N, C-alpha and C positions, 0 to 999 in steps of 0.2 A: 363742326365749322372748319371751313378750309382755309387754312393758313396761306398767305401770299408770301414769298420770299422776296426780299429786296434784291436789287440788280447787284448790290455790292456783295451779298450773302452768296447768290449764285455764282459770282467771279471767284471768290474766294474759295467756295467747294470744288469749282472745276480747277483752280491752281492747285489745291492739296491732291486731288485725284491725280493730275498730271505728274506732280512732283512725286508721289508714291509709285506711280508707273515707271517712272524714269529710274528710280532707284532700285526697284526691283529687277529692271532690264539690266542695269548696271551690275547689280550682284550676281544675276545668273550669268552674264558674260564672263565675268571674272572668275566664278566658281568653276565653269565647265571649259576654262581656257580660251574661250571666244574672245577676248579683249585682243585690240588692235596691236598687233607686235611692234615691238620698239628696236630700234637699231641695235645689232649686235655689239657692245663693247665689250672687248675681250682682248687679255694680253696674249691670246695665242699666236697673232702673227708676230709679235716682238720676241715672245719667250721661248716658243716651241722649235727645237733644232729641225733642220730639214730631215724628213724621213721619220721623225717621231709622230706618235699619235697625238691629235689634237686633245687638248684638254676640254672637259666638260665645263658648261658656264656655272656660276656660283647657285643660280637659281635652280639647278639640278639636284642640289644637295639632297640626299635621302631618297632620291627617286629610284635608283638601281636597288638600294637595300630594300625598300617597299614593294617593288615590281618585279625585279630581276632583269634578264635580258629581253624577256618578253615586253616589258614598259618602254624599252629602248627602241624595240623593233615596232610597236605602235605608230612612232613618229617617223623614225627613220629607216625603215624597211619598206620593202616593197609588196604590192599585191597585184592582182591582175588588171586593176586600173590606174595605179600611180605609183611612181618610185621618186621620192619617197612617199608614204602615204600623206605626210603633214607637208602642204607644199612649200613651208618655210624652213623646213628643216633641211640638214645635210644628209643626204643618201648614205646608207652603207657602201663602202667599196665592193666590188664583185668579190674579192678574196675572203669576203666575211659570209658568205653563202656556201651551202653546203655543194661541194665539188664545184666551188667557183662559178655556181650557175644561179643567177638571180631569178631565173624562172621556177626554181625549187621553191621558192618564198620561204625557205628554211635556213637559219643560221647554222654555220658550221659548228658543231659542238665545241671545239677548241676556242672560239670566238664568243661563247656565251658569258665570259667572265669580264664583262665589258671594264670594269673599274680597275683591272689588272693593268691596262693599257691607258685607258683614259680617266686619269685622276681629276679631280675638282680644280677649277682654276679659280683660286681664291682672290684673284686681282679683276674679274669680270662683274659686269653690273648683273645685280640680283633682279632686276626687274624683267630680263628678258628670259622668257620661257619657250619662245617659238622658233628660234633661230640656232638651236643646238649645234654642236660641234662634235656630235659622236661618231658621225663620218669622217672620212679622209679626202683630201683632195687627189688629184690623179698623181701627183708626186708621190704622196705616202701610202698609195694604196696597195702598192706592192710590199711594203714594208711592215705594216701594220697589224 
């Protein structure tokens, strides 16, 4: 015997499916770093002396230890189609590349110990992972 669902039952079922799909999408976006970036709230502008390497935002805690310089390069480095690869990241300055040439797409070996110069900014917002400060501005590109 075929059971006929009430209209309320069908609406409730559709609502549950929609909520589940939305939650799944949100979880995937945050897990893969695709969540909408927030404004970069950092004390870099206030606390970093002129010519000093900018600090990493607090949201980057443990990334270098887990991924090394290649992890930094994945967002801040250049490839054949983009510089930086993550459009919201700060690009590495030219002097961080092999022979000072971005087109080598290789970090200068001296520059692979990122945390030596770029320490963690304990005063920055933890919610911001996409607007990192591992690169430098033109004012500090010659000294970092």
